[in-house]
C-alpha positions as CSV (number, residue, x, y, z in Angstrom):
1,M,0.0,0.0,0.0
2,K,2.9,2.4,0.9
3,K,4.4,1.9,-2.6
4,Q,1.1,2.7,-4.2
5,M,0.8,5.8,-2.0
6,Y,4.3,7.0,-3.1
7,G,3.3,6.6,-6.7
8,I,0.1,8.6,-6.2
9,I,1.9,11.3,-4.2
10,G,4.7,11.5,-6.8
11,L,2.2,11.8,-9.7
12,S,0.1,14.4,-7.9
13,A,3.2,16.4,-7.1
14,A,4.4,16.3,-10.7
15,V,1.0,17.5,-12.0
16,V,0.8,20.2,-9.4
17,V,4.3,21.6,-10.2
18,L,3.1,22.3,-13.7
19,G,-0.1,23.9,-12.4
20,G,1.8,25.8,-9.6
21,G,4.3,27.1,-12.1
22,L,1.5,28.6,-14.3
23,A,-0.1,30.1,-11.2
24,V,3.2,31.7,-10.2
25,L,3.6,33.3,-13.6
26,K,0.1,34.6,-13.5
27,L,0.3,36.0,-10.0
28,T,3.7,37.6,-10.7
29,D,2.3,39.2,-13.8
30,S,-0.5,40.7,-11.7
31,S,2.0,42.2,-9.2
32,D,3.7,43.9,-12.1
33,K,0.5,45.7,-12.8
34,G,0.1,46.8,-9.2
35,G,-2.0,43.8,-8.1
36,S,-1.0,41.7,-5.1
37,S,-1.9,38.5,-3.3
38,S,-1.0,37.7,0.3
39,A,-1.0,34.0,-0.7
40,A,1.1,34.4,-3.8
41,V,4.2,32.2,-4.2
42,S,7.3,34.5,-4.3
43,D,9.3,32.6,-6.9
44,N,9.6,29.4,-8.9
45,E,12.6,28.3,-6.8
46,N,10.3,27.8,-3.8
47,V,7.9,25.7,-5.9
48,T,10.6,23.4,-7.0
49,K,12.3,23.3,-3.6
50,G,9.1,22.2,-1.8
51,V,8.0,19.4,-4.1
52,G,7.5,16.0,-2.3
53,L,8.5,17.0,1.2
54,V,6.9,14.6,3.7
55,L,5.0,16.6,6.3
56,V,3.6,13.8,8.5
57,E,5.5,10.6,9.3
58,D,6.9,8.4,12.0
59,G,10.7,8.6,12.1
60,S,13.7,10.2,13.7
61,K,14.0,13.0,11.2
62,L,12.0,16.2,11.6
63,P,8.8,16.5,9.4
64,G,9.6,18.1,6.1
65,S,13.3,17.3,6.1
66,H,13.3,14.9,3.1
67,T,11.2,13.8,0.2
68,A,8.9,10.9,-0.2
69,D,11.4,9.2,-2.5
70,E,14.1,9.0,0.1
71,E,14.6,6.1,2.5
72,H,12.9,6.7,5.9
73,Y,10.9,4.8,8.5
74,H,7.2,4.3,8.1
75,G,5.3,3.5,11.2
76,V,1.8,2.3,11.9
77,V,-0.7,5.1,12.8
78,D,-2.4,4.4,16.1
79,S,-4.9,7.2,16.0
80,V,-5.8,10.4,14.2
81,K,-7.7,13.1,16.1
82,V,-9.5,15.5,13.8
83,K,-10.8,18.9,15.0
84,N,-12.8,21.0,12.6
85,S,-15.8,23.4,12.6
86,S,-18.2,20.5,13.3
87,G,-16.4,19.2,16.4
88,E,-13.9,16.5,17.1
89,L,-13.5,12.9,15.9
90,E,-10.8,10.4,16.5
91,A,-10.0,7.4,14.3
92,V,-8.4,4.7,16.4
93,R,-6.7,1.4,15.6
94,T,-8.6,-1.7,16.5
95,S,-6.4,-4.4,15.0
96,A,-3.6,-6.3,16.7
97,D,0.0,-5.3,16.1
98,D,0.7,-8.4,14.0
99,A,-2.5,-8.2,12.0
100,E,-2.1,-8.3,8.2
101,T,-4.5,-5.5,7.7
102,T,-4.8,-2.5,10.0
103,A,-8.4,-1.7,11.0
104,Y,-9.8,1.5,12.4
105,T,-13.0,2.8,13.9
106,L,-14.2,6.1,15.5
107,K,-13.6,6.3,19.2
108,G,-16.9,6.4,21.1
109,Y,-18.8,5.1,18.0
110,E,-17.7,1.5,18.0
111,D,-21.4,0.5,18.3
112,V,-22.4,2.4,15.2
113,K,-22.4,1.0,11.7
114,L,-19.7,3.1,10.1
115,D,-18.4,3.7,6.5
116,T,-15.2,1.8,7.1
117,A,-13.6,3.1,3.9
118,L,-14.1,6.7,5.0
119,V,-12.7,6.0,8.5
120,K,-9.6,4.4,7.1
121,A,-9.1,7.3,4.7
122,L,-8.7,9.6,7.8
123,V,-5.6,7.6,8.6
124,Y,-4.2,6.6,5.3
125,N,-4.5,10.1,3.8
126,V,-2.7,11.9,6.6
127,D,0.2,9.5,6.8
128,N,2.9,10.5,4.4
129,I,1.2,13.7,3.2
130,A,3.8,15.4,0.9
131,S,3.9,19.0,-0.1
132,T,3.5,20.3,-3.6
133,S,5.3,23.5,-2.9
134,I,6.7,25.8,-0.2
135,I,4.6,29.0,-0.1
136,E,6.3,31.0,2.6
137,E,9.1,30.4,5.2
138,N,9.3,32.2,8.5
139,C,5.6,33.2,8.1
140,T,4.3,35.6,10.8
141,D,0.7,35.8,9.6
142,M,-0.8,32.4,9.5
143,D,-4.3,33.8,9.4
144,K,-4.0,34.9,5.7
145,F,-3.6,31.2,4.8
146,G,-6.4,30.0,7.1
147,L,-3.9,28.4,9.3
148,A,-4.7,30.2,12.6
149,D,-7.7,29.7,14.8
150,T,-10.0,28.4,11.9
151,A,-7.6,25.7,10.7
152,V,-8.5,22.1,10.7
153,E,-6.2,20.3,13.2
154,L,-4.9,16.7,12.8
155,D,-3.2,15.1,15.7
156,V,-1.5,11.9,14.5
157,T,-0.1,9.4,17.0
158,Y,2.0,6.4,15.8
159,T,2.3,3.1,17.7
160,S,5.9,4.0,18.4
161,G,4.6,6.9,20.5
162,V,5.7,9.6,18.0
163,E,3.1,12.4,17.7
164,R,2.7,14.8,14.9
165,K,0.2,17.7,14.3
166,L,-0.8,19.1,11.0
167,F,-2.9,22.2,10.4
168,I,-5.0,22.5,7.2
169,G,-6.0,25.9,6.0
170,D,-7.7,27.5,3.0
171,V,-7.7,26.4,-0.6
172,S,-4.9,28.1,-2.5
173,P,-5.4,30.1,-5.8
174,V,-4.2,26.8,-7.4
175,T,-7.5,25.2,-6.6
176,S,-6.2,21.6,-6.5
177,N,-4.0,22.6,-3.6
178,T,-4.6,23.6,0.0
179,Y,-2.4,25.4,2.5
180,A,-0.9,23.4,5.4
181,R,1.7,23.7,8.2
182,V,3.3,21.4,10.7
183,E,3.3,22.2,14.4
184,G,6.6,23.7,15.5
185,S,7.3,25.1,12.1
186,D,6.5,28.5,10.6
187,T,6.8,27.3,7.0
188,V,3.6,27.3,4.9
189,Y,3.2,24.5,2.3
190,T,0.6,23.5,-0.2
191,V,-0.6,19.9,-0.4
192,S,-2.9,18.2,-2.8
193,S,-6.5,19.0,-1.9
194,G,-7.7,15.5,-3.1
195,N,-6.6,13.8,0.1
196,L,-8.0,16.4,2.5
197,S,-11.8,16.5,2.0
198,N,-12.6,14.0,4.7
199,Y,-11.1,16.1,7.4
200,S,-13.8,18.7,7.0
201,K,-16.6,16.2,7.4
202,E,-18.9,15.8,10.4
203,L,-19.8,12.7,12.3
204,K,-22.8,11.7,10.3
205,D,-20.7,11.6,7.1
206,F,-18.8,8.6,8.5
207,V,-21.9,6.7,9.4
208,S,-22.8,4.0,6.8
209,A,-25.8,5.0,4.8
210,T,-26.7,1.4,4.3
211,L,-29.3,0.3,6.9
212,L,-28.8,-3.4,6.3
213,D,-25.9,-4.9,4.3
214,D,-26.7,-6.6,1.0
215,P,-25.0,-10.0,0.9
216,G,-25.5,-10.2,-2.8
217,S,-28.0,-12.0,-4.9
218,T,-26.2,-15.3,-4.7
219,S,-25.8,-15.4,-1.0
220,Q,-28.9,-13.7,0.5
221,P,-30.3,-15.7,3.4
222,K,-33.8,-17.2,3.0
223,V,-36.5,-14.8,4.1
224,E,-38.8,-17.1,5.9
225,S,-41.5,-14.5,6.4
226,L,-42.3,-10.8,6.3
227,R,-45.0,-9.0,8.2
228,L,-46.0,-5.4,7.3
229,E,-48.1,-3.4,9.8
230,R,-49.2,0.1,8.7
231,E,-51.3,2.8,10.3
232,D,-53.4,3.5,7.3
233,I,-54.7,-0.1,6.8
234,D,-56.7,-2.2,9.3
235,Y,-55.0,-5.5,8.3
236,D,-51.5,-6.8,8.2
237,I,-49.8,-7.9,5.0
238,Y,-48.1,-11.2,5.8
239,L,-45.9,-13.1,3.3
240,E,-44.3,-16.5,3.7
241,Y,-41.7,-18.5,1.9
242,S,-43.3,-21.2,-0.2
243,E,-41.5,-24.6,-0.2
244,N,-43.4,-25.3,-3.5
245,S,-41.5,-22.5,-5.1
246,D,-38.4,-24.8,-5.3
247,I,-40.3,-27.4,-7.2
248,T,-40.5,-27.0,-11.0
249,K,-43.9,-27.2,-12.6
250,S,-45.8,-27.1,-9.3
251,G,-47.9,-24.4,-11.0
252,G,-48.5,-20.8,-9.8
253,S,-46.0,-18.1,-9.7
254,S,-42.2,-18.2,-9.9
255,A,-42.0,-15.9,-6.8
256,K,-40.4,-17.6,-3.8
257,H,-43.1,-16.2,-1.4
258,V,-46.9,-16.3,-1.2
259,M,-49.3,-14.0,0.5
260,V,-51.0,-15.5,3.6
261,E,-52.7,-12.3,4.9
262,P,-55.0,-10.5,4.3
263,V,-55.8,-13.2,1.6
264,S,-54.1,-16.2,0.3
265,A,-52.6,-15.3,-3.0
266,L,-49.6,-15.9,-5.3
267,L,-47.0,-13.1,-5.7
268,K,-45.6,-11.4,-8.7
269,V,-41.8,-11.7,-8.9
270,E,-41.2,-8.2,-10.4
271,S,-43.1,-6.3,-7.8
272,S,-42.9,-8.4,-4.6
273,A,-39.1,-8.7,-4.5
274,D,-38.7,-5.1,-3.2
275,I,-41.1,-6.0,-0.4
276,T,-39.7,-9.4,0.7
277,N,-36.0,-8.6,0.2
278,G,-35.9,-4.8,0.0
279,M,-34.3,-4.3,3.4
280,F,-31.0,-5.8,2.0
281,G,-28.9,-2.9,0.7
282,L,-31.5,-0.2,1.6
283,K,-29.6,3.1,1.6
284,A,-30.5,6.4,3.3
285,E,-30.2,9.8,1.8
286,D,-29.0,11.3,5.1
287,I,-28.4,10.6,8.7
288,V,-30.8,12.3,11.1
289,A,-29.3,11.3,14.5
290,V,-26.4,9.2,15.8
291,H,-26.7,7.6,19.3
292,C,-30.3,8.7,19.1
293,T,-32.2,9.5,22.3
294,D,-35.8,8.8,23.1
295,K,-36.5,12.4,22.2
296,D,-34.8,12.0,18.8
297,I,-37.0,8.9,18.2
298,E,-40.1,10.8,19.2
299,D,-39.2,13.9,17.1
300,A,-38.6,11.7,14.1
301,G,-42.1,10.2,14.3
302,L,-40.8,6.7,15.2
303,K,-42.1,6.3,18.8
304,K,-45.5,5.5,17.4
305,P,-44.4,4.5,13.8
306,F,-46.5,4.8,10.7
307,C,-45.1,1.5,9.4
308,R,-43.3,-1.5,10.9
309,V,-41.8,-4.3,8.8
310,T,-40.6,-7.5,10.4
311,M,-38.4,-9.8,8.4
312,K,-37.6,-13.2,9.7
313,L,-34.7,-15.1,8.3
314,E,-33.7,-18.7,8.2
315,G,-31.9,-19.5,11.4
316,G,-34.0,-17.4,13.7
317,V,-32.6,-14.0,12.8
318,D,-35.1,-11.1,12.8
319,H,-34.7,-7.6,11.4
320,V,-37.4,-5.0,12.1
321,L,-37.5,-1.8,10.1
322,V,-39.5,1.1,11.6
323,L,-40.7,3.9,9.4
324,S,-42.3,7.3,10.1
325,K,-45.2,8.8,8.2
326,P,-43.9,10.2,4.9
327,F,-43.0,13.9,4.7
328,K,-41.8,16.3,2.0
329,D,-38.7,18.4,2.1
330,E,-38.3,22.0,0.7
331,N,-37.9,20.5,-2.8
332,N,-41.2,18.6,-2.6
333,S,-39.3,15.3,-2.5
334,E,-40.9,12.7,-0.2
335,F,-39.0,10.9,2.5
336,T,-39.5,8.9,5.7
337,N,-37.4,8.6,8.8
338,A,-36.2,5.1,9.5
339,I,-34.5,3.1,12.2
340,I,-33.7,-0.6,12.6
341,D,-35.4,-1.6,15.8
342,G,-32.8,-1.8,18.6
343,G,-30.4,0.4,16.6
344,N,-29.0,3.8,17.6
345,V,-29.0,5.6,14.2
346,I,-32.0,7.4,12.6
347,Y,-31.9,7.6,8.8
348,K,-33.7,9.7,6.3
349,V,-34.8,7.4,3.4
350,S,-36.4,8.2,0.1
351,A,-40.1,7.2,0.2
352,E,-39.7,5.8,-3.3
353,K,-37.2,3.2,-1.9
354,A,-39.3,2.4,1.1
355,K,-42.1,0.8,-0.9
356,W,-43.6,-0.7,2.3
357,L,-45.2,2.7,3.0
358,T,-47.7,2.5,0.2
359,V,-47.9,-1.1,-1.1
360,R,-51.3,-2.7,-1.3
361,P,-51.9,-6.4,-1.6
362,I,-53.2,-6.1,-5.1
363,D,-49.9,-4.4,-6.1
364,I,-47.7,-7.4,-5.5
365,T,-50.0,-10.4,-6.0
366,S,-50.6,-12.3,-9.1
367,R,-54.2,-11.8,-10.3
368,T,-54.2,-15.4,-11.5
369,I,-56.7,-17.3,-9.4
370,I,-56.5,-20.8,-10.8
371,A,-52.8,-21.8,-11.2
372,S,-52.2,-25.5,-10.7
373,Y,-49.9,-27.2,-13.2
374,V,-52.3,-28.9,-15.7
375,W,-51.1,-32.5,-15.2
376,N,-50.9,-32.2,-11.4
377,I,-54.7,-32.0,-11.3
378,S,-56.3,-35.4,-10.6
379,E,-60.0,-34.1,-10.5
380,L,-61.8,-31.1,-11.9
381,T,-65.5,-30.2,-11.8
382,A,-67.0,-27.2,-13.6
383,S,-70.7,-26.3,-13.1
384,A,-72.5,-23.4,-14.9
385,G,-75.8,-22.6,-16.6
386,G,-77.4,-25.7,-15.3
387,K,-74.7,-28.1,-16.6
388,S,-72.0,-29.9,-14.7
389,E,-68.9,-31.6,-16.0
390,K,-66.5,-33.8,-14.0
391,F,-63.0,-34.8,-15.2
392,S,-60.6,-37.3,-13.7
393,I,-57.0,-37.3,-14.8
394,S,-54.4,-40.0,-14.4
395,L,-51.0,-41.1,-15.9
396,R,-50.9,-44.1,-18.1
397,D,-47.6,-45.0,-16.3
398,S,-48.1,-44.3,-12.6
399,S,-44.4,-44.3,-12.0
400,M,-43.9,-41.3,-14.3
401,S,-43.6,-37.8,-12.9
402,T,-46.4,-35.4,-13.8
403,T,-43.8,-32.8,-14.6
404,D,-42.5,-34.9,-17.5
405,A,-45.9,-35.9,-18.8
406,K,-47.2,-35.0,-22.3
407,N,-50.7,-35.4,-23.7
408,D,-50.1,-39.0,-24.8
409,D,-49.0,-39.9,-21.3
410,V,-52.3,-38.8,-19.7
411,I,-55.7,-40.4,-19.5
412,V,-58.6,-38.0,-19.1
413,K,-62.1,-39.2,-18.3
414,R,-65.2,-37.0,-18.5
415,N,-68.1,-38.2,-16.4
416,G,-66.5,-41.6,-16.3
417,E,-65.9,-41.9,-20.0
418,E,-62.5,-41.4,-21.7
419,F,-62.2,-37.9,-23.2
420,D,-59.9,-36.2,-25.6
421,T,-56.8,-35.1,-23.7
422,E,-56.1,-32.0,-25.8
423,R,-59.7,-30.8,-25.6
424,Y,-59.5,-31.0,-21.8
425,R,-56.2,-29.2,-21.8
426,L,-57.7,-26.4,-23.9
427,F,-60.6,-26.0,-21.5
428,Y,-58.2,-25.8,-18.6
429,A,-56.1,-23.2,-20.5
430,F,-59.3,-21.1,-20.6
431,L,-59.8,-21.5,-16.8
432,I,-56.4,-20.1,-15.9
433,Q,-57.2,-16.9,-17.7
434,C,-59.5,-16.0,-14.7
435,H,-58.0,-12.9,-13.0
436,G,-59.0,-11.0,-9.9
437,E,-59.5,-7.3,-10.6
438,D,-59.2,-6.4,-6.9
439,Y,-59.6,-7.9,-3.4
440,A,-63.0,-8.2,-1.9
441,L,-61.8,-8.3,1.7
442,D,-64.9,-6.9,3.4
443,E,-67.5,-8.8,1.4
444,K,-69.7,-11.6,2.7
445,V,-70.7,-14.6,0.7
446,P,-74.1,-13.9,-0.9
447,D,-77.1,-15.8,0.2
448,A,-77.7,-17.0,-3.4
449,E,-76.6,-19.7,-5.8
450,P,-73.3,-19.0,-7.6
451,M,-73.4,-18.3,-11.3
452,A,-70.6,-20.9,-11.7
453,T,-68.4,-23.2,-9.6
454,V,-65.1,-24.8,-10.3
455,T,-63.5,-27.4,-8.0
456,I,-59.9,-28.5,-8.5
457,K,-58.0,-31.3,-6.7
458,D,-54.2,-30.9,-7.0
459,S,-52.8,-34.2,-6.0
460,F,-49.2,-33.0,-6.4
461,L,-49.7,-30.2,-3.8
462,G,-52.3,-32.2,-1.8
463,T,-54.9,-29.4,-2.1
464,E,-58.5,-29.2,-3.1
465,T,-59.9,-25.7,-3.9
466,K,-63.4,-24.6,-4.7
467,Y,-64.0,-21.4,-6.7
468,D,-67.6,-19.9,-6.6
469,F,-68.5,-17.0,-8.9
470,Y,-71.4,-14.8,-7.8
471,D,-73.4,-12.1,-9.5
472,Y,-72.2,-8.8,-8.0
473,S,-73.1,-6.0,-10.4
474,V,-73.6,-5.4,-14.1
475,M,-69.9,-5.8,-15.0
476,T,-68.5,-7.5,-11.9
477,S,-68.6,-10.9,-10.3
478,L,-67.7,-11.8,-6.7
479,I,-65.2,-14.7,-6.4
480,A,-65.2,-16.8,-3.2
481,I,-62.4,-19.3,-2.6
482,N,-63.2,-22.2,-0.2
483,G,-66.2,-20.3,1.1
484,E,-64.5,-16.9,1.6
485,C,-64.9,-13.9,-0.6
486,K,-61.5,-13.0,-2.1
487,F,-61.7,-11.1,-5.3
488,Y,-63.9,-9.0,-7.6
489,G,-63.7,-10.4,-11.1
490,A,-65.1,-9.6,-14.6
491,K,-68.6,-11.0,-15.1
492,A,-67.6,-11.4,-18.8
493,F,-65.3,-14.3,-17.7
494,V,-68.2,-16.1,-15.9
495,N,-70.4,-15.7,-19.0
496,A,-67.7,-17.2,-21.2
497,L,-67.2,-20.0,-18.7
498,T,-70.9,-20.8,-18.9
499,E,-70.7,-21.0,-22.7
500,N,-67.6,-23.2,-22.6
501,V,-69.1,-25.7,-20.0
502,A,-71.9,-26.1,-22.5
503,K,-69.5,-26.6,-25.4
504,I,-67.5,-29.4,-23.7
505,S,-69.8,-32.1,-25.0
506,T,-70.5,-30.5,-28.4
507,G,-67.0,-30.3,-29.7
508,E,-67.4,-26.6,-30.6
509,K,-64.4,-24.3,-30.3
510,Y,-64.2,-22.8,-26.8
511,T,-64.8,-19.1,-26.3
512,D,-61.4,-17.5,-25.4
513,A,-62.3,-13.8,-25.6
514,Y,-64.3,-12.0,-22.9
């Protein structure tokens, strides 16, 4: 890493010498016309003379006494204390002396999820900072360079016990450079600004914006269940992992989860993934509070939260995301305050990312109502318009898997008599076009005969499901599943179903448009 750092410093220095030289010529030209600059470099000799001087290091030589290319001792930084206009922070070493990689954290915030790369940068960027030029020796007015009371202070301590202090001041007229001085010296240098930006940051900038790490699509743990509780709805949305999702040709949706509450329904992969797995990698736009107090939680609207999402993972691990009521900022963008239950950081999250705030059951569920794989069905009964047809389905070879079966491998019987397999398959292909238009959560089963009824026995899944279609309005039917109202549907489908039940025995082409 040190070799890479020297290369970077050397390259930066070479580039800045060219830029610095141009700046000197420009500033000197201004003085000839009567202009002046208190921060102007006096001559090109100082620029060349100051290139690559190491300002902060562990060693016996005084800081600034040699260049980064010369041999000198490199120690391990034990801590860097930063003092700026926002307060004080201290990056401290957490790894053992013999560790292959030196690790750091922020003192007093070991219990906070930090951006480890930024914390490390506080250490790695200060060690071996090299100058790009000498601006002024024997300086008596540090204030003109921003190196007096307003300077950023860096106190560096090495594991050897050596301590160094560096002051960082204003940006120089060469905007890629910043003024700096070392404690005990009255020489003003410029250093590359690129390595200094982190020293002006405040605490929240070092807190990780990721609420829950994303382990990656190939190693995400199994989400056993997810429960969503929200203030604006009087039911929970509860999703569970479906073991049948691992079985090919079991029928239904390819989503790994199903909805259990408020209704039993299949999920759509494209819209449900953000709900079931959306906590992984969720990133905040800002940090509201670190080491938050009860008052912070109350002020953020999280004491009595608008939304609570509980994700249970395989192995008994739970993560609970708590969200405030959405609010808009001065730019009319919508956000929510968020906290991981039991955590000590409050985050500001885009409402667009926190889809739990507005999701409705119909948004994430498949509207397909009948979804068994065709050859998994062993019995099917369809009744409508005063006619009833009963089918029984079996494999010619009982040892064959239904997932491998083709038409010729299947025996279909209608009302006890062998029936054309393809004609049965086409009728079932029509049935699976039945879609729910919306959920009928508050409806009661009508005290009337249904317009049509379909009963399906899926021997592969070990389920038997009864679908009753009731007259609800001019355009709408009410669909009850196993005796409970679940969906509103198109009455046109029920009318087409009535026609097709009548056509089963006639050989006429089934109606497939409605």
